[in-house]
N, C-alpha and C positions, 0 to 999 in steps of 0.2 A: 638577598642581602640579609646578613645576620642582624637580628634585633637586639637591642641592649637589654641586659639584665638590670632591672631597676635597683638602685641603692637608695635607701630611705631612712637609715638610722639617724636619730636625733643628734648624736654626737657629731656625725659627719656634717649634717645640715647646719649645726651651730657654728661650725668652723667658718661658714660663709660670713658671719658677722664681722670678721676681721677686715673685710674689704667692702662692706655694704652699709650704707647710711640709712636705708629704709627699714621698714618694719618687717619682722619675721614672726609669723604666727605658727605655733605648733599645736597639735590637737588638744593639748590641755590648757591652752591659753584662752583667756576671755576674748571673745570676738571671732574665734575660729569658726564656730558653727555658722554664724551669719555670713562670714566671708566665703565659705565654701559653697553656699547656695547660689544657684543661677536662676535665670528667668523661667526655664522649663522645669516644673516640679517633678517630672519623671526622672530627672538627673539627680541621683543621690549618691555622690561619690566623696571619698575622704582622702585628700592628698596628704602625703607625709608632712608637708609644710606649705605655707602660703607666704610668698615674699612680695613686698610692695615697693618697687623702686621709686626713688624720689627724683632721679635725674638719669642722664645718659650713662654716666660712669657706673651707677648702680646696675643698669641693664647689662653693660659690658661685663661687670664683675660676676653677675649671676649666670650669664651665659657661659663664661669661661669656667666657672665653678661646676656647672652642670656637665659640660663637656669633659672636664678633667675627671669627674667622679662617675662618668658613664650613667648619669641620671636622665630619666625621661623628664620632659617639661611640657606644661600646657600654658597657653597664653590667654589671659582674660583681658578683654577690652571693656565692652559694656555688659558682657555676660548674657547677651540676648540670643545667641545662636541656638537654634532649636535642637541641634544635635548634641549640645552640651560640651563642645570641644574645649571650653575654658577650664575644665576640671577633669581629673582622672585619679583613680585610686593609687596608682603607683608613680605619679608624676609630680614633680615640684611645680606648684601653680605660681606663675609670674603674673601678679595682679597689677595692671597698669593704671588703676583708677586714680592714683595720686599725680600722674602726669597728664593733667587736664587743662593745659594752657591754651588760650586762643588769642592770636594777634591778627587783627584786621587792618589791611592797608587799603583804605577806601579809594585812593588815587590809582593804585595799580589794580584794584579790584581783585585782591587775593586775600587769602586767610591761611595762617599757619596754625595747625591744630594738633594738640597732643593726643596720644593713643588711648587715653582714659576718658575721653570726652564723649558725651552723647550728642545726638543731633539737635536736641532741644537747646543745649548750651550754644551750639554753633549758630543755629537760627536766631537765637536771641541776640547774639553778638553782631552778626552780620546785618540783621534787620535795623540796627541802629543807624545804618548808612543806606538803607533801602536796597540791600544786596542779599543774595543767597546763592547756594550751589545745589545741584540736584542731590537729593538723598531719598530716604525711604518713606514709608507711609505711617510709621509709628515713631514719635519723637524720642522715646526712651531707648531706641536702638543705638548701639555703639557706633561711632564713626569708623573705627578700624575694621571691624568684621564686615560691615556692610560694604565699605569701599573696596576692600581686597577681594570680595566676591563678585563685584560688579556694581550693584546698587542702583535700582531704578525706583522712580516715584513720580510725583506730580509735575516735576519740571523736566523730566527726562525726554519727552517728545520734542521739547524745544532745544535742550542743551546736552542731551546724552546722559550717560551713566555717571554716577559719582566717580567711578574709575576713569572715565574719559576726561573728567575735570581735574584729575590729579596731575599737577604740574611737576612736583618734586617731592621726594621723600628721603628722610634720613633713616637708615636701617642698620641695626646691629646684626651682623651675620653670624653664622654658626661658630666661627672662629673668634668671636668676640671683638671684631673690628667694626667701627662705625664708618659706613660708606654712604655716599649720596647717589641717589638714582634720579636722573633728570634727562631732558633731551640733549644735554651736553656731556654728561658723564654716566657711565654704567647704564647706557640706554637699554641694554638687554634686561637689566633688573627692573627698570621702570615698566617695560613691556610685561613682565611677569606679575608685577604688583597690580597691574590693571586687570584684575579678574582671576588671578591664579591662587588666591587665598593666602593663608599665612605660612606658606611652605618655605619661604626663602630667607626669613629672618624676622626680627621684631622691629616694626616701624616705630620710631620714637618721635617722628614729626611728619605730618602730612601738610602739603601746601596745595590749596585748591584755587582754581579759577572761580571768581564770583560773577554774578549777573544781576542786572537791575530787576528787582522783583518787589511788588507790593508798594506801600505797606498793606494795601487791601487787594484781594482778588475775589472774583465771583466764584464761590464754591459752596458745597454743602450737600448733604444726602437728600434724595427724594425717595420716599418709601412707598412701595406698591404691594398690593395683596398677592400672595403666592398663587392664587387661582389663575392669575394671568401670566405666570412666570415665563412660559415658553414664548409667548408673543412679546412680552416686555424685553426679554433677553435678545430675541431676534432683532427687534427694532433698535435696541441700544447698540448691538454689534454693528448693524448696518450704518447707524449714525457715526460710530467711532471710526469706521473704515474711511468714510468720506470727510471726516472732520479735519480742520486745519491743525497744524502743530500746536497752536496755542491751547487746544483742547486736550485735556487728559480725562479719561473715563475709567472708573473702576466699577465693577458690578459684583454684588455680594448676595448670596442666598444664605439666610440664617434664621434663627428663631428670635422673634421680637422680644427685647428686654422690657421690663416694666418701667420704661422711661417716661418722664412727665410730658414729653412732646409727642408721644404716641397715644392714640385713643385706647382706653382700657380694653375694649373688645378685641384688640389685636395682640395684647400682651400674651406671650407664650405660644403664639402661632407663627408659622413660617411666613417670611416676607422676602421680597426682593428689594435691594437698595441699589439705586443708581447714584453714584457718587462722582460728579464731575468737578473739574477745576478749569477755569479759563485764565490764561496768563495774558492779560492785556486790558484795555479799557473796559470798565464795568458795563457801560451802555452797549458796547459791541458784543460783549459776552452774553448779555441778556437776550439779544436777538439770536445769536448762534446756538445757545443752549436751550432755547425755548422748546424745541421738539422733545427734549428729554423730560419735560414737565407734563407732557400729554401722551405718554405711552399707554396709559390706562387712567383709571381714577385713583390718584395717589391718596394714601391715608395720612401722609404728612409731607410737607415740602419745606426743607430748611435751606434751599439754595438762595444765597444772599451774599452781599458784600461782607467779607470777613477778613480780619487780620491774618496775615500769612502764618504767624506763629500759632494762632488758634487753629487754623486749617491743619497744620502739621500735627497737632495733638488731638484731632477729632477721634482717632481710633485708639488712643492710649488706654482708655478704660476697657474697651472691648478686648484688647490684647495685654491686659495687665499681668504682672508676674504672679506666680503661685499656682497656675493651672497646669495640669498634665497636657502635653502637646505632642502631636505626631503629624508631620506634614509630608505630602507628596505633590509633585507638580509636573506638568508637561508644557512644552512650548508648541505653538501652532502658528502656521502662516495664515490660516483662516479658520473660522468656526462655522461649520455647516450645521444643518438642522439635526443631524444625528448626534453630534457632539452636544448640542444644546439639550436634546432629549435626555442624554445620559446625565448631564449636569442636574437637570430638573428631577430626574428619578433618584439620583444620589441624595439630593437635598430633601426629597420626600421621605428619606429613610435615615436621617441624621441619627448617629448613635448616642448623641447627648445634646442638651439644649444649647451648649456653648460652641458646638462645632459649626463650621461654615465652609462655603466654597467661594473663593475669591477669583474673579476674572479680571486681569489687568491688561489694559490696552498699552502696547509698546509701540514699536515702529518709530517713525519720525527720525529725529537726530540719532537715536540709538543705531538705526540701521544704515545711516550714512557712512559709518565706519566699516572698513573691510574686515572680514572675520579674522584674518591673520595679522591685523594691525595691532591688536592687543590680545592678552591672554583670554579675555572674554570672547568666546567664539560665536555665540548664537545671535548673529546680526540679521538673520532672516526672520526671526520671530516677530509676529504681529500681536500675538496674545500669549499670556501665561495663565494657565488654569491651575490653581493650587487648592488641594483638598486639605483643610485644616481641622483635624480631629482635636478637640479640646474637651477636657472633662476633669472631674475632681476626685472621684473615688478610684483607688487602685484596683478594686474589684471589677471595674468596667474596662480595664486595659485591653483584654482580649477582643471585646466587641468593637471598641474604637479603632484598634490597630487593624482589625479585619476589614472594617468599613473603608478605611483609607487605602489599604493595599489592594483590595478588590476593585475599588473605584479607579485607582491608578491603572490597574490592568485593563479595565474596560475602556478607559480613555486613550490608552497607548496607541492603538492602531491608527488613530486620526492625527497624531502629533508629528513633529519633525524628528522625533527621536532624541531631542535635547531636553535638558532640564536646567533649572537655576540652582547654582551651587548653594546659595544661602537658604534654599527651601528644602534641602535634603536632611531628613531627620536621622538617618543612619550614618554616623560618622564613618568615613572610610569607604562607603559604598557609592556606586554610580559615578566614580571619578572619571572614567572614560566618557561617559555620557555628558557629564558636566563640562568637560574641557574639549570635547570633540576632536577635530583634526589638529588642534593645537597641542594635543597631549605629548607627542614625541618631542616637540621643541621645549615644552615645559619640563620633561624629564632631563633634557640636556642642561637646562638652567638650574634645576634642582641639584644635579650632579656637580655643577660648578660652585654653587653657593652653599649647599648643605649636603656634602657627599656622604655623610654618615647618618643622615636622616634624624638629626636632633629634633627638628620641628616636624613631628609626625602625628600629633594628636589633632587632626584636622581632616579635611577631604584630601587625603595624603597622595602626593606625587612621589613615587618611590624612585630614588636615584638609581642610575645604571650601575650594576655591579662591575661591569668591565671598565667603566670610566671612573668609578668611585674608588 
């Protein structure tokens, strides 16, 4: 399919103002530099303009404008995507941050959420009623990107992915129409939004199923010395496999920060963190999670009753904006000793103090759903292993990229062949791996809703030439 030639002159873009009530930032405007920056500092791109819709009519206007002018577009929700798909040099950036409404219906246990909202905002609003919906591990993550890519976290073993809890969405499609995707209308589009990324349009409203959560859960990191890493990871994996759905366990290898809750002698040294959450009565959780406190001699133990919103922000500082990031991941049905050995060896040779390896336990309700029931295909995965290269100095780019890529290659033979679309750092790569056997159906859906590939700055599903 022919790709569009970008059109980006300021006179053309300024003509959008006739039909647009939101802000338009051009490169010479105050605020442009800040607005073009995203979470991953590796992404340094300068769009010809940044537009900030205030409402659905603005979104419809800018989509029609871009289509009429044959302009490329990029969509920014929270700006957290590691691949930096929110911004491109030759694309009009549609920044949805002003559309950040949240409406909670405590009786129906649902929430309607705008596309510019972060999960911290959603958690704060829903927890007023003791409710929550599954989302990610970092509260500064945007609702839109996480959900459209699947979205797993602490509540997912109980209630599935963020995408599984998406009941309804309002979407502006590539022809500038507002359509509703639900179980009653445009069911094919709802299927695609549940894990197919931002390929089919701009979601202007998400409606989620909520569940009774908190206000306190038993959660918090347990820190262990790296000398015992193999044994600790093996025992933690064995625990996770046998644990009830109320248990979520993440395992992280990283370099200990100079945190006040860690003894000074461990600062700057490699450690293993076991980070569990129990969704249920605190007393029951204390008994069930007890084995995780005795995998070796911990250097610190912060597992305690904690407010759910505080749990969700535990990793915010570790994954703060402004660092250079490059991630690679694999899915696994099990983690054998050889995989654990590779993880420990890779952690022994981190390319930077900020890099880490995150092992996330999945399964449970995520895997109750058939692979073909939603666009998110990887329902067989019990674990995801993500290599997170994080660093500050551009001069370290080569070393950090090489560590992640070589580690990814070493881990590949033991995985399912699948990966998590939100952990892909190279925009446009590994699309067939991310969507698996659902990819042909996604191509048909893309061809129906975006035949000219207006929404292509993402993990792109290319529409069919013959049908488009």
